[in-house]
C-alpha positions in Angstrom: 47.0 262.8 257.3 50.7 262.8 258.1 52.8 259.7 257.6 54.8 260.2 260.8 54.0 258.9 264.2 55.3 257.3 267.4 53.9 254.1 268.9 54.7 253.7 272.6 54.5 250.9 275.1 53.6 248.1 272.7 54.8 244.5 272.8 56.6 244.6 269.5 57.0 241.4 267.4 60.5 241.9 266.0 62.6 239.5 263.9 63.5 236.8 266.5 62.0 238.3 269.6 59.1 240.1 271.2 60.1 243.3 273.1 58.2 246.0 275.0 59.5 249.0 273.2 58.6 252.0 271.1 58.6 252.6 267.3 58.8 255.8 265.4 57.8 256.4 261.8 58.9 259.2 259.5 57.6 259.8 256.0 56.0 256.4 255.9 59.0 254.4 256.9 60.2 252.9 260.3 62.7 255.5 261.6 63.7 254.1 265.0 63.0 251.3 267.5 63.9 251.7 271.2 62.9 253.1 274.6 64.6 256.5 274.3 63.3 257.8 271.0 61.6 261.3 270.9 58.0 261.9 270.0 57.5 262.3 266.3 54.1 263.1 264.8 51.0 261.5 266.3 51.8 259.6 269.5 49.9 256.4 270.1 49.8 254.8 273.5 49.7 251.1 272.7 49.7 249.8 276.4 48.3 246.3 276.4 48.6 245.8 272.7 51.0 244.0 270.4 52.5 245.6 267.3 53.0 243.3 264.3 54.3 244.0 260.8 51.3 244.4 258.5 49.7 241.2 257.2 50.4 240.3 253.6 47.7 238.3 251.9 49.3 236.7 248.8 46.2 235.5 247.2 42.9 237.4 246.8 40.3 237.8 244.1 38.9 241.4 244.3 36.8 240.9 241.1 37.7 244.1 239.4 37.4 244.5 236.5 34.3 242.5 235.5 32.4 241.5 238.6 32.3 244.5 240.9 28.9 243.6 242.3 30.8 241.0 244.2 33.8 243.0 245.2 36.0 245.8 243.8 39.5 247.0 244.6 38.1 249.6 247.0 35.8 247.4 249.0 38.2 244.5 249.0 41.0 246.7 250.3 38.8 248.1 253.0 38.0 244.6 254.1 41.7 243.9 254.1 42.5 246.9 256.2 39.8 245.9 258.8 41.5 242.5 259.0 45.0 243.9 259.6 46.1 243.3 256.0 48.3 246.1 254.7 49.3 244.4 251.3 47.6 242.0 248.9 48.4 240.1 245.7 45.4 239.9 243.4 44.7 237.3 240.8 44.2 237.8 237.1 41.0 235.8 236.4 38.9 239.0 235.8 36.6 239.8 232.9 38.5 240.4 230.7 41.4 238.3 232.2 44.6 240.2 232.9 46.8 238.5 230.3 48.5 241.5 228.6 50.7 244.5 229.6 47.8 246.8 228.6 45.3 245.2 230.9 47.8 245.0 233.7 48.5 248.8 233.3 44.8 249.4 233.4 44.3 247.3 236.6 47.2 249.0 238.3 45.6 252.4 237.5 42.4 251.3 239.1 44.2 250.2 242.2 46.1 253.5 242.5 42.7 255.2 242.4 40.8 252.9 244.7 42.9 250.7 247.1 43.3 251.8 250.7 46.2 249.3 251.2 49.2 248.3 249.2 48.7 246.1 246.1 50.5 243.8 243.6 49.2 241.7 240.8 49.7 238.4 239.0 49.5 238.2 235.2 47.5 235.2 233.9 49.0 232.6 231.6 47.2 231.4 228.4 48.5 229.0 225.7 49.3 232.0 223.5 50.6 234.9 225.6 54.2 233.9 226.4 55.6 237.1 225.1 53.3 239.2 227.4 54.2 237.0 230.4 57.9 237.7 229.9 57.6 241.4 229.0 55.3 242.7 231.7 57.1 244.6 234.5 56.7 244.6 238.3 54.3 241.8 238.8 54.5 239.3 241.6 54.4 236.3 239.3 52.6 234.4 236.6 49.3 232.6 237.5 48.6 229.2 235.8 45.2 227.5 236.3 46.1 223.9 235.6 42.5 223.0 236.4 39.4 225.0 235.5 38.0 227.3 238.1 36.3 230.7 238.3 37.0 232.5 235.0 38.2 231.3 231.6 41.9 230.9 232.2 43.1 227.3 231.7 46.4 225.9 230.8 46.1 222.1 231.0 48.3 220.4 228.4 51.8 219.5 229.4 53.4 220.8 226.2 52.2 224.4 226.9 53.1 224.1 230.5 56.6 223.1 229.6 56.9 226.0 227.2 56.0 228.5 229.9 58.3 226.9 232.6 61.2 226.7 230.2 61.0 230.3 229.0 61.5 233.2 231.3 62.4 233.8 235.0 59.3 235.1 236.8 57.8 233.2 239.6 55.1 230.8 238.5 52.1 230.2 240.8 49.9 227.3 240.1 46.3 226.3 240.9 47.2 222.6 241.0 44.3 220.5 239.9 44.5 218.0 237.0 41.8 218.9 234.5 41.5 215.4 233.0 40.7 213.9 236.4 38.2 216.7 237.1 36.4 216.0 233.9 36.4 212.3 234.4 35.0 212.6 237.9 32.4 215.1 236.8 31.2 212.7 234.1 31.1 209.9 236.6 29.2 211.9 239.3 27.1 214.1 237.1 23.8 212.8 238.4 24.5 213.6 242.1 23.2 217.1 242.9 24.6 217.3 246.4 27.4 219.8 247.3 29.1 217.1 249.3 30.2 215.5 246.0 32.3 218.6 245.2 35.3 217.2 247.1 34.9 213.9 245.2 35.0 215.6 241.8 38.0 217.6 242.8 39.6 214.7 244.7 43.1 214.1 246.2 44.3 212.5 243.0 43.6 215.6 240.9 45.5 217.8 243.3 48.5 215.4 243.7 48.9 214.8 239.9 49.0 218.5 239.1 51.3 219.4 241.9 53.7 216.6 240.9 53.7 217.9 237.3 54.4 221.5 238.3 57.2 220.4 240.7 58.8 218.2 238.0 58.9 221.1 235.6 60.2 223.5 238.3 63.0 221.1 239.1 63.8 220.4 235.4 64.1 224.1 234.5 65.2 225.5 237.9 62.1 227.7 237.7 60.7 229.4 240.8 57.4 227.7 241.7 54.7 228.5 244.2 51.9 226.0 244.7 48.7 227.9 245.7 46.2 226.8 248.4 47.5 223.3 249.2 44.7 221.0 250.5 45.8 217.4 250.8 47.9 215.1 253.1 49.2 213.5 249.9 50.7 216.7 248.6 52.3 217.4 252.0 53.9 214.0 252.0 55.1 214.4 248.5 56.7 217.8 249.2 58.6 216.3 252.1 60.4 214.1 249.6 61.8 217.0 247.6 65.6 217.4 247.2 67.3 219.7 249.6 67.9 222.4 247.0 64.8 223.5 245.1 62.9 226.7 244.2 59.5 225.6 245.4 57.2 227.0 248.0 53.5 226.6 248.9 50.7 228.1 251.0 47.6 227.1 252.9 44.3 228.9 253.5 42.9 229.0 257.0 39.6 227.5 255.9 41.4 224.4 254.8 42.4 223.5 258.4 39.5 225.2 260.2 36.5 223.9 258.2 36.3 220.2 257.5 34.1 217.9 255.4 31.4 216.6 255.7 30.4 219.0 258.6 31.1 222.2 256.7 28.8 221.1 253.8 26.0 220.2 256.3 26.4 223.5 258.0 27.1 225.9 255.1 25.7 224.1 252.0 27.0 225.6 248.8 28.6 228.5 250.8 31.3 225.9 251.6 32.0 225.3 248.0 35.5 226.4 246.8 38.3 225.2 244.5 40.3 223.3 245.7 37.6 222.0 248.1 37.4 221.7 251.8 38.4 218.2 252.9 38.3 215.8 255.8 39.9 216.2 259.2 43.0 214.1 258.2 43.8 216.6 255.5 43.3 219.5 257.9 45.6 218.0 260.5 48.3 217.3 257.9 48.1 220.8 256.5 48.5 222.3 260.0 51.4 220.0 260.8 53.1 220.9 257.5 52.7 224.6 258.2 54.3 224.2 261.6 57.1 222.0 260.1 57.9 224.5 257.4 56.8 222.3 254.5 54.1 224.9 253.9 55.6 228.4 253.9 52.9 230.9 254.3 49.2 231.6 254.7 46.8 233.1 252.1 43.1 233.5 252.0 42.1 232.9 248.4 39.4 235.6 249.2 36.9 234.8 246.4 33.6 236.5 247.2 30.2 235.8 245.6 26.9 237.2 246.7 24.7 235.2 249.0 22.1 235.0 246.2 24.7 233.5 243.9 26.0 231.1 246.6 22.5 230.0 247.6 21.8 228.5 244.2 21.7 224.7 244.0 25.0 222.8 243.6 25.9 222.8 239.9 24.8 226.4 239.5 26.4 227.9 242.6 29.9 229.4 242.0 33.0 228.3 244.0 34.7 230.6 246.4 34.3 232.3 249.8 35.5 235.6 251.4 38.3 235.5 254.0 40.6 238.5 253.9 38.9 240.2 256.8 39.1 237.2 259.2 42.4 235.5 258.5 44.5 237.3 261.1 41.8 236.9 263.8 41.6 233.1 263.1 45.4 232.8 263.6 45.5 235.0 266.7 42.8 232.8 268.2 45.0 229.8 267.5 47.9 231.6 269.2 45.7 232.3 272.2 45.0 228.6 272.4 48.8 227.8 272.4 48.5 226.1 269.0 51.2 228.4 267.6 53.0 231.5 268.7 52.7 235.2 267.6 56.1 234.8 266.0 54.7 231.9 264.0 51.8 234.1 262.9 54.1 236.9 261.8 56.4 234.5 259.9 53.5 232.9 258.1 51.5 236.0 257.3 54.1 238.8 257.0 57.7 237.9 256.8 57.4 234.7 254.6 55.1 236.2 252.0 57.4 239.2 251.6 60.4 237.0 251.2 58.8 234.5 248.9 57.7 237.3 246.5 60.8 239.4 247.0 58.8 242.5 248.2 61.0 245.5 248.9 60.6 247.0 252.4 57.8 244.6 253.5 57.2 242.0 256.2 59.3 243.1 259.2 59.4 245.7 261.9 62.9 247.0 261.2 64.5 250.4 260.6 64.2 251.4 257.0 61.3 249.1 256.3 57.9 250.5 255.2 55.6 251.5 258.1 53.0 248.8 257.4 51.9 247.9 260.9 49.0 246.4 262.8 48.2 246.8 266.5 46.4 243.8 267.9 44.5 243.2 271.1 45.1 239.6 272.1 42.4 239.7 274.8 39.6 241.1 272.5 36.8 238.6 271.8 34.5 239.2 268.9 32.0 237.0 267.1 32.2 236.9 263.3 28.8 238.2 262.2 27.3 238.4 258.7 26.1 241.9 257.9 28.8 243.6 259.9 31.7 243.1 257.5 33.5 245.4 255.1 33.6 243.0 252.1 30.9 244.0 249.7 29.2 240.5 249.9 29.1 241.0 253.7 29.1 237.3 254.7 31.7 234.9 256.1 31.9 231.1 256.3 33.0 231.7 259.9 29.7 233.4 260.8 28.9 232.7 264.5 32.5 231.8 265.4 33.9 233.6 268.5 37.6 234.5 268.1 40.0 235.9 270.6 42.6 238.3 269.3 41.7 241.1 266.7 43.4 244.0 264.9 42.4 247.3 266.4 44.6 249.7 264.3 46.0 249.1 260.8 48.7 251.5 259.5 49.7 251.6 255.9 52.9 253.6 254.9 52.6 255.4 258.2 49.0 256.4 257.9 46.2 254.9 260.0 43.7 253.3 257.6 41.7 251.4 260.2 40.9 252.3 263.8 38.0 252.2 266.2 36.2 249.8 263.9 36.2 252.2 261.0 38.1 252.4 257.7 39.5 255.7 256.5 38.4 255.4 252.9 40.4 258.4 251.8 43.8 256.7 252.3 45.5 255.2 249.3 48.1 252.5 249.3 51.0 252.0 247.0 52.1 249.5 244.4 54.4 246.9 245.9 57.9 246.9 244.4 59.1 243.4 243.5 62.8 242.7 243.2 63.8 241.2 239.9 64.0 237.4 239.8 67.5 236.0 240.6 
């Protein structure tokens, strides 16, 4: 398939404006934008559609290597493509965990062979692998689990955390939950076998204490910090107090402002179990407001699939995590259709900001010279999220039964159509994202 094409008559979401115009692509890059450009390659009539830069999901768990019965780099990337996601950043809590240059090289090779969209990877921190963290090349950052979650990566003591923050220059992304609070709550609540206790074990205090520690270390060492999947009003309020000059950003997952406790647990049971947990409406409202205010910088999904058989186990045995890469854009387009945000907001939160935060070359904007990672969306299209019809290997969604208006209809990666007419072209291969060196 040729990586050259012309898209005509679309409402194009450009940096700072939305214009009805045409876009041409040559050799996988945006070649021209305007109303008088000649036909190049395949010509797509996008009348009635909007053209967005491809969505970037900066936090997924595609489970390869080690748990490919849940997801792998091929199935996860197919789900991404169907959801309008042209690039993803994958986490290191695999089996074995990706904590060395050798394992990183092996994972990159798997992605080159399997991924239908573009890809980048975090390396995982341990108390012993500082040399590997600083030597590995072209990764989006270092992932630190400050609280235990899926996998066996955990860095909880402040001395080790300080050593990592004070040595090196790569971005550090933290799963911010305080392990001592988690363990104390678990001991206190160990006799309650109800999934609704999950958010009490992983409570607001655990999130806030860990976030405060990570921020303190970032400010102390002027180290680039990204706080993953923010969940609490308290964290939002704390981040509002930061000094004007800092190197700290954060993200939110759609489920944390769409699904709320206790209703989500009553409806979904253990399928609603994730780390950090879904919380009450006050937190959901605060997260949404912080996103709109710019306190939260971008949207990620924390796509963390488990099979229905695994999730349907009783609380205490069921794993934490839920899929989301295939539905995140539709959830946000539905909000735009309800005038809760604008299309420019969606593009900023899901394309431009992730590319900027992670210093991705050629990503996140519709601009001449940028990579032709694009998504055509139909803002009038209504579809109901339905288990059994999804591309993720586990084939279920916490949003099952939800009707959403606004869906991707064509996903283009490096100038090649990877998703169209409801089908993924599984022969396409994405490319490794190039990350600019830390400043």
